[in-house]
N, C-alpha and C positions, 0 to 999 in steps of 0.2 A: 503493500499499500504506499503511495507515494506523500509526503508531508508538502502542505502547500504553504504559499506564502503568509496565506490567512492563517496558518494551522497554530496550534496552542502547545504544539507537541513537548516544547521545551521549554517555552515562556510562561506558561501558566499548570505547570505539571504541577501538582500538592495544591490547586487552589480550595479541591472540592474533598480530593482521599489523601489520607496518609497511612503511610507504611505501616503492618502492625511492628509494634514495637518488639524490640526482644532484650531489654535491661528493665530497671525497675526506673517507673516515674518520677520524679522529685517529689511530688507528695508522699511517696511510699516512704521516702528516707526517712521523713519527720514522725513517719509511725515509727518505726525502727526506733530513734530515738525515745519516744514515749513508752514504747512498749515491745520489746526484745522476744518476749513470746508470742504476740500477736503477730509481727511481723514474721515469725518462721515460718508459720500457717501459711501469710499470702505468699511468700516468696516460693514455696514451694510448688504454691497453685500457680504461679506466673510460670514458674520453669516449666511447670508439665504442659499449659496453656501454650508457651510458645514455641515448643515442638511439634503440637498434633491440635489439627483441626478437625470437627466431626461436624459432617455435613448435617441436614435437616433428619436424616434416616438414623443417624449415628453410626450409620459403617459405610462405604468402607474410610478407614484412617486418613490422614493425609498429613505429611509432614512439609514443612515452612521451605519454600524457596526465593529466589529472588531473579529478577530479571533485568538487565541493562543497570545491572550494580544500584537500581534504586526504587525497583517494582518488586516489593513481599507480597508474596501472595501463598497460596496452598496447594500442593500437588501431590496426584496421587494416580491410582488406573484402577479401572474397574475392568473386568473380565466379561467376556460377551462371548456367545457361540458362536465360533467361525462359518457355521452355516446353519441360518436362523430357522430352518428345516428340521436341523437335527438339536435342539435346545439342551440334549443330554450328551452331546458328544464333543469333541475338541473345542476348546476356546481359546481367544486370543486376548491379549491385555490392552485397552485404550489409556493411550497418558488423557488425564483431565490436569487443569489449572483453575482455581476458582479466589477470583477475587473478591475477600467478604466484603459486604454492602459496610459503609462507615456505621450506620444505623444499624442496632441488634435488638431485637433479633429480625432478620431482611422480610421485607414485604414479598420478595418471592427472587424469582433469578433471570438473568436475561442470558439466553444462551448464544454466542458469536460464532458465527459459521463463516469461516474463510475461502477465498476464489481459489481457483486453479484450474481443473482438478488438481490438486497434487500437494497446495501448501498446507503446510500443518499449523492448528488456528494457535495452539500455545505460542509458535515462536512470534506470534502480535500484539502478546501480553502489554508490552510498553504503546503501544499504538492503542490498544484497546483500552488501557487504563486512564489514558488522556484522552482518548475522543469521547466514550464514555463516563465522565469524571462524575456530571448530573445523575445519570441515572444510578452509578453506585452509592448515591448516599444512601439509597433504600433499596436496592436489589444487588445481591450476588452477581457478580460476573464471571460466565462460566464458558471454558473454550474446551473442547476435544478434538484432538488431533483425529482426521479420520482416518478409517482404518487402511492399513498400508501405508501408513506418509508418518513422517516425524519419529514421534516416541510412542506410538502404536501399532507395532508389530510391522515395522517399514518393511517395504518386501520390494525388491528393485531389481533389474535387471546388470550385470557387470558394470563396473566403468573402465571402458575404454575407449577408443578412438573410432566415431560412426559421421560420416561423412552424411548430415542432415538432410542436406538437397537431394541424395542420392537415395532413390526409392529403392531401387536392388539391396544395395546396402543397409538400409533400415530394414526392409524385409527378412534378409538371412538375420541379421542383429537379432530380431524378434523370435523368429523362429526357433534358433539354437537356445534363446533366454528361456521359452515358455517351454520347451520340450525338458528344460533343468529342474523345471519348479516340481516343489516334493508336497506342495499345497493346491486346492484348487482354486483357482484364479478368477473363476465365474461369479465367487461371491463378494469379490471388491466393485461394487456398482453403488451407484445413488441410492437407490430403493434400500438395499442392504444398509448402508451409512445411516440412513433415518430410521431404519431398526435402532442400529446401534445408539443413536442419541435417545432414542425413548428408553431404552435399556438404562443408561446412563441417567436418566430425567427420574427413574423409579429406583434406581441404586441411591441416589444421592436423597430421595425422599422430599424433592419439590410436588407441587400441585402444579396448577400451571402455570406454564412459563411465558415467558415473552423471547422474541426469536429475532436475531437481526442477522440476514445474509447479504454480500454485496459479490456480484459477478457469477462464477459458478457457486458459491454461497447462496443465491439467492435461487439458484435451480436446486440444490437439496433442501431450501427452506420450504419451496413449495411440495417438494415430494413428501417432507413430515407433515407441510399441511393436508397434504392429500390420503396419508396413511392415518394421521396421529390429529385429527383435529380437534378434539374434544380434550387434547393436553396442551392445548395452546391459550396465552388470554391476548395477546396482539402479535403481528409481526412487520417488519420492517423490510422490505424487497429495494436493496440498493443498487441500482445500476444491472438489472437484472433483465432476461424475456422471458414472454409467457412458452412454458412447455412444447405448445404446439410449433413455435417458431423453430425453424431448422435455421439458426444462426451461422453457420459457415457458408449453407450456398447465398445468402444474402447481404454475405461480409462486405462485398467491393462497391456493392450499391451504398451501406451505411457507411465505409471510408469515405467514399465521395463526399458524402452529405455533409461528413463533419469536417473533413476539409474544406469542405466550400465554407462552412460557417466560420472558420478560423481563419480563412483568408480574407474572409469580409471584415472580420474585426481588424486585420491590418490594414484594409483600407478607408478604413473610419477612423485611422490613427493617422493622423495629419505627417508626423516625423516615419511613421513605417511605411506608408503610400509613399512618401518620398525617397526615401530608401530602395524599396523593393517595389515598383510600379507594377511588374508583370510576373508574380511567382509562379502562378499555374503555368502559363509559357514556359517559364523557366523549366521545371519540371519535366513537361512534356519535352522537353531539345534533352533532357539529362535520361529521360528513359530511350531515346531512339538513340542513345551513344552505345558505340559498340562494349562490351564488356573491359575495363582495364585495373591493370595491379594498382593497389593503393597501398602505403604503410600506415597499420590500425596500431594501437598499442600492442594489440596479440603479434603483432609482425604483418608481414605482406600479404594482403590477401588480395583475389581477384573480383571486383566490386561488379555484378551484372546488374542487367535491368531489373531483376526481380527483386535484387540486395537493396535497391536504393527505394524500392517502394514498400521494402517491409521498414525499412529505416523511417520513411514517412511517417507509415501507421504506426509504429511505435511510439514515435513523439507524438502522435498526435491524440495518444490515449491521454494525456493529461493536458490541462491548460499551462500546467508548466514548462513541461516541454513542446508542445505546439507553440509556444513564442518563441522557440528557436528555428522554426519550421522554414520562414521566410530567408534568416541570415544562413541558414545552413544550405538552403538551395541555391540560392544566390553565388556563396563560395565556390559551391560545385562546378554551377556552371564557369568561372571563372578558374577552374583547377584545383581550387583545395576541396578534396572530400575527407577530411578528417571528421569532421562534424558526424555525416552521415557514414562513415564507416566505424565509428564508435557503436553503432544500436544493431546490435544481435539479434535480428529476427529470428524465427522457427526454420528460416534459410540459413542458418549459419553453418559456420565448420564445423561443429560436432554439437550432437545432442546434448542440450544442459540436463542437470540433476531432475526434472522435472520429469522431463519426457523418457527417465529410465525406470518411472515408477510403473510398476504391475498396474495398478490402478489410472494409469493415467490413461493407458492403453487401451484396457476393458472397457471403461467408461465413455471414450471417445467412440470405440468400433463397437458398440453396441445399444447405445441409448438412440431414439428417436431425433432428440433436438441437436446431436451431435451427427447427423447424417454429411457424406461425403459423395455427391455425385455430380461426377466432372460435366455429364449431359446436361442437369440442370445450372450449374454453376457457368456455365459457358453460356448456356441461355440467358438465365438471368442477369448476370454480369458486365453486360457489353457497357464501354462508355465511361468507365473509372481505372482511375492511373491504378489501381489495384487490383485489377481485374484478371492479369497475367496470373501473377503472383498467387491468388486464391484459385487459381483453375490447377496450377502446379500444385499446389497443398491437396486440390482435393484428389489429385492423381497421385498423389503418394500415399495418402491414409484409404484408398479405396485398395491399393494394389497391398501394402501393408497392413491393413486389417485384416485380408484373407488366411495369416496366420495366428491371430489372436482369437482366443476361443470367446467366445459371445458370453456375455456376462446374463447374470440372472435378471430380468426384465420384466417389470409384470406388464400385463396388457395394457394398463393404463397410464401408461408412464408417460406418453407422449400426451394427456388431455389434463385439464384439471376441473373436476367440477364444482358448480356453484360454492363456495364458503361464505359463513359469515361470521367469521373471525373478524376483529377491526386490524384494516391492513393498509397501510402507508408503504407506498410506492415511490420511490425517488428516482430521477433521472437526470443526466444531464444533457442539454440541449446541443452538445459538439462530442458526444459520446460514439465514435467510431465500431465498438464493440456490440454494447444491447442499448442502444436509442430507444426515445421513445415510440418508433414506429413499429420496434417488436415488443411494445404492450398493447397494440390494438388490439380493443377487447377488453381490455382488463372490467370496466364497470358490470359487466356481464357476470365475470367470477369473481368478482369481490365487492356485492352489493353495499357492504359496510367499507372500503375502500376509498383512496383517494391517491392522485397523483400530481407531486410538486413535479415540476421540475424547473433546476436548476441553472441559469442563463447563463452561457458560455463554459459550463462546466465539462469534463471529459468524464472517463470512466472513475467510479470511485465518487460520492459527494461528502461522507462524513466527515472529510479532513477540514470541512468550512465550519465554524462555530457558528453561523444560524442555522446549520441544518441540525448540528449538535444540540442546541437548544429545542429546535421544533420536534428531534425523536425522544430527548426527555420530557418533553411535555405530552409528546401523544403517548408514550410508554404510561406517564404517571397519570393521564386520564382514562388512559384504554378508547381513546376515542380521538379519530383523526376530524371528525367533521368542523370542526370550533377552532383550528389550529388558524394562526396567522401567519400566511410563507409570504407576505412583501418581502421579506428579507433573501428570498432565494432567487429575488430578480435582482439583485444587487450586490450579489458577492465580488470579493474583492480578487479580481484576475491578476495576473502578473506582467508588467509592459514586456514588448518585444524587445528580443535582441539586435541590438542597432551596430552594426559597424561590424 
């Protein structure tokens, strides 16, 4: 998750939350001086409570843990069935982190679901602590690493060099990897991860919970909503798409719309328009050039048209990086490709750590929302700077997915029935991945929902203080209808890089 120029991640940390104390508070020393006998009992209680924290259910036990050197929480593991259809069979351990509410006892819990697929939720503990500080006054903040990732029985292919843009090399790599597994990869899907969340909720003893999911986390949140609606008090879907949308087959169209919005913002700023009067024309020129060797931070690379498209797409995901695009394009046109070469997309030299996870491939190769149909992609995605890159990705996944076992996906996974759980939908107006267009029809599915569009924002909106306040108000009231969302039209966006 990126940290925006308007983010309180470091500036305002601690305004609402204080990490659990590990020593005696000052007033306790006064009691020690007054009564040594009483102090002994209190010290014993504190030393015990500082090492263990028990959730509402009383078990399992958790131990204190620290993230980033200053965010203290409680960490533990909850065991779940490896195969939900065999509850008495083999189990795996899920890593769980809890940041206890400032007020005790807590009013409930907010479960935070991370993007990806493949990003462990507990790795975002520092950001969660900051972004949900107001929520954390009254609710525990709970993070669960999805099965097969992070500290939840991580399952990944060997770490060796694989040319990420080479469909044949990726396919051979996956064929060898899956053939050597000693566990069933078919259980590493979104619907099974939703089952895991329900098991964790019950094990920790929470009643109805609040749920926040961003990007793929919004996909997981909707799976949980579909499977366990009675376990939910409210849901926040940040930068997500409805489950019936095949996001990769419309990705080039969405990328073009986002870039148009971002370049239009440049054109509306006098200094940016004067420095870069024709960025789209310059991008077309770059995409028409033959591949060329470029020296980057990782050495010399051959920068092709698709690599340039991926670089622009990657930068366009956040308002912070989008502010670099006109400058980066202009520099490349004049021979300096350094900035564009620094953005490594999926067509980079080597598969990244997330693309080695078993769950990553099983989910993307099995679930309806992640369909990769080259014919549909070619038909739908014409006219976009990202069209050729999207088609190349579709062809790679179509070939590679042939050797990936199909995961357990329920028949209803590609749809969502009408749910009456209060739901807040958040979308950036310049999001190239999960834009407002991917939420078309939301009113029918969420009769107690509300969509708020953050003007100028890209992918992921919780970094803005305005949105943090709206989310906190929504969760506190359990209703989105009376939220004053005026601030979403005026979030602080970074200035464009000039020069």
